[in-house]
C-alpha positions as a Markdown table, in Angstrom:
| # | Residue | x | y | z |
|---|---|---|---|---|
| 1 | Met | 53.1 | 119.6 | 99.4 |
| 2 | Phe | 55.3 | 116.7 | 100.7 |
| 3 | Phe | 57.1 | 116.2 | 97.3 |
| 4 | Gln | 57.8 | 119.9 | 97.1 |
| 5 | His | 59.4 | 119.9 | 100.6 |
| 6 | Gln | 61.4 | 116.8 | 99.7 |
| 7 | Gln | 62.7 | 118.4 | 96.5 |
| 8 | Gln | 63.7 | 121.5 | 98.3 |
| 9 | Ala | 65.5 | 119.4 | 101.0 |
| 10 | Leu | 67.3 | 117.5 | 98.2 |
| 11 | Ala | 68.2 | 120.7 | 96.4 |
| 12 | Gln | 69.5 | 122.2 | 99.6 |
| 13 | Arg | 71.7 | 118.9 | 100.2 |
| 14 | Arg | 72.9 | 119.1 | 96.7 |
| 15 | Gln | 74.0 | 122.6 | 97.1 |
| 16 | Gln | 75.8 | 121.7 | 100.4 |
| 17 | Leu | 77.6 | 118.8 | 98.7 |
| 18 | Gln | 78.6 | 121.0 | 95.8 |
| 19 | Gln | 80.1 | 123.6 | 98.2 |
| 20 | Arg | 81.9 | 120.9 | 100.2 |
| 21 | Ser | 83.2 | 119.5 | 96.9 |
| 22 | Glu | 84.4 | 123.0 | 95.8 |
| 23 | Met | 86.1 | 123.3 | 99.3 |
| 24 | Leu | 87.8 | 120.0 | 99.0 |
| 25 | Arg | 89.1 | 120.6 | 95.6 |
| 26 | Ser | 90.5 | 123.9 | 96.6 |
| 27 | Gln | 92.2 | 122.2 | 99.6 |
| 28 | Leu | 93.6 | 119.4 | 97.4 |
| 29 | Ala | 95.0 | 121.9 | 95.0 |
| 30 | Ser | 96.8 | 123.9 | 97.7 |
| 31 | Asp | 98.0 | 120.6 | 99.3 |
| 32 | Ala | 99.3 | 119.4 | 95.9 |
| 33 | Gln | 101.5 | 122.5 | 95.5 |
| 34 | Val | 103.9 | 121.0 | 98.0 |
| 35 | Leu | 104.5 | 118.1 | 95.7 |
| 36 | Gln | 105.1 | 120.1 | 92.6 |
| 37 | Thr | 108.8 | 120.5 | 92.9 |
| 38 | Pro | 109.5 | 116.8 | 93.9 |
| 39 | Leu | 107.3 | 115.5 | 91.1 |
| 40 | Ala | 108.9 | 117.8 | 88.5 |
| 41 | Leu | 112.4 | 116.6 | 89.7 |
| 42 | Ala | 111.1 | 113.0 | 89.3 |
| 43 | Asp | 109.9 | 113.7 | 85.8 |
| 44 | Ser | 113.3 | 115.3 | 84.7 |
| 45 | Val | 115.2 | 112.3 | 86.2 |
| 46 | Arg | 112.8 | 109.9 | 84.3 |
| 47 | Asp | 113.3 | 111.8 | 81.2 |
| 48 | Gly | 117.0 | 111.8 | 81.6 |
| 49 | Trp | 116.9 | 108.1 | 82.2 |
| 50 | Arg | 114.9 | 107.6 | 78.9 |
| 51 | Trp | 117.3 | 109.7 | 77.0 |
| 52 | Leu | 120.1 | 107.8 | 78.3 |
| 53 | Gln | 118.6 | 104.4 | 77.4 |
| 54 | Thr | 118.1 | 105.7 | 73.8 |
| 55 | His | 121.7 | 107.2 | 73.7 |
| 56 | Pro | 123.9 | 104.7 | 75.7 |
| 57 | Gln | 127.1 | 105.8 | 73.8 |
| 58 | Trp | 127.2 | 109.0 | 75.8 |
| 59 | Leu | 127.4 | 107.0 | 79.0 |
| 60 | Gly | 130.3 | 104.9 | 77.5 |
| 61 | Leu | 132.1 | 108.2 | 76.4 |
| 62 | Gly | 131.7 | 109.6 | 80.0 |
| 63 | Val | 133.0 | 106.4 | 81.5 |
| 64 | Ala | 135.9 | 106.3 | 79.0 |
| 65 | Leu | 136.7 | 110.0 | 79.6 |
| 66 | Leu | 136.7 | 109.3 | 83.4 |
| 67 | Val | 139.1 | 106.4 | 83.0 |
| 68 | Val | 141.6 | 108.4 | 80.9 |
| 69 | Trp | 141.6 | 111.6 | 82.9 |
| 70 | Arg | 141.1 | 110.1 | 86.5 |
| 71 | Pro | 142.0 | 106.5 | 86.5 |
| 72 | Arg | 142.2 | 106.4 | 90.3 |
| 73 | Arg | 138.8 | 107.9 | 90.7 |
| 74 | Ala | 137.3 | 105.6 | 88.1 |
| 75 | Leu | 138.8 | 102.5 | 90.0 |
| 76 | Arg | 137.5 | 103.8 | 93.3 |
| 77 | Phe | 134.0 | 104.5 | 91.8 |
| 78 | Gly | 134.0 | 101.0 | 90.1 |
| 79 | Ser | 134.9 | 99.4 | 93.4 |
| 80 | Arg | 132.2 | 101.1 | 95.3 |
| 81 | Leu | 129.7 | 100.2 | 92.5 |
| 82 | Trp | 130.8 | 96.6 | 92.8 |
| 83 | Ala | 130.5 | 96.6 | 96.6 |
| 84 | Gly | 127.1 | 98.1 | 96.4 |
| 85 | Trp | 125.9 | 95.5 | 93.9 |
| 86 | Arg | 127.3 | 92.8 | 96.2 |
| 87 | Leu | 125.4 | 94.1 | 99.2 |
| 88 | Trp | 122.3 | 94.5 | 97.0 |
| 89 | Arg | 122.5 | 90.8 | 95.9 |
| 90 | Gly | 123.2 | 89.7 | 99.5 |
| 91 | Leu | 120.2 | 91.6 | 100.7 |
| 92 | Gln | 118.1 | 90.0 | 97.9 |
| 93 | Arg | 119.3 | 86.5 | 98.9 |
| 94 | Trp | 118.6 | 87.3 | 102.6 |
| 95 | Arg | 115.1 | 88.4 | 101.8 |
| 96 | Ala | 114.4 | 85.4 | 99.7 |
| 97 | Ala | 115.5 | 83.2 | 102.6 |
| 98 | Val | 113.7 | 85.1 | 105.4 |
| 99 | Gly | 110.9 | 86.9 | 103.4 |
| 100 | Pro | 108.0 | 84.9 | 104.4 |
| 101 | Met | 108.7 | 85.9 | 108.0 |
| 102 | Leu | 109.0 | 89.5 | 107.3 |
| 103 | Pro | 106.0 | 91.8 | 106.5 |
| 104 | Leu | 108.3 | 94.5 | 105.0 |
| 105 | Arg | 108.9 | 94.4 | 101.2 |
| 106 | Phe | 111.5 | 96.4 | 99.2 |
């Protein structure tokens, strides 16, 4: 009698847990819908980057066309890239010098 009551209690608990699990899965699926578009965009950017790594000649061609058609724009873009790279290197040096004191990592 005791074991039968205990088995019924366990069966009831298992059923409750299965219902909760089903509810949580459903909630997770609906919450994940919000991330579908950004993740699809990230996937397409990653795929494009991989394609560009396997076909670098197209990047070179694009840069060459930009230099031929819009030399001032290419020069301005190049100078901005150079300034951004110098800023990034400066931040890396600063982080190396001050890093142990900062909890923030990038």
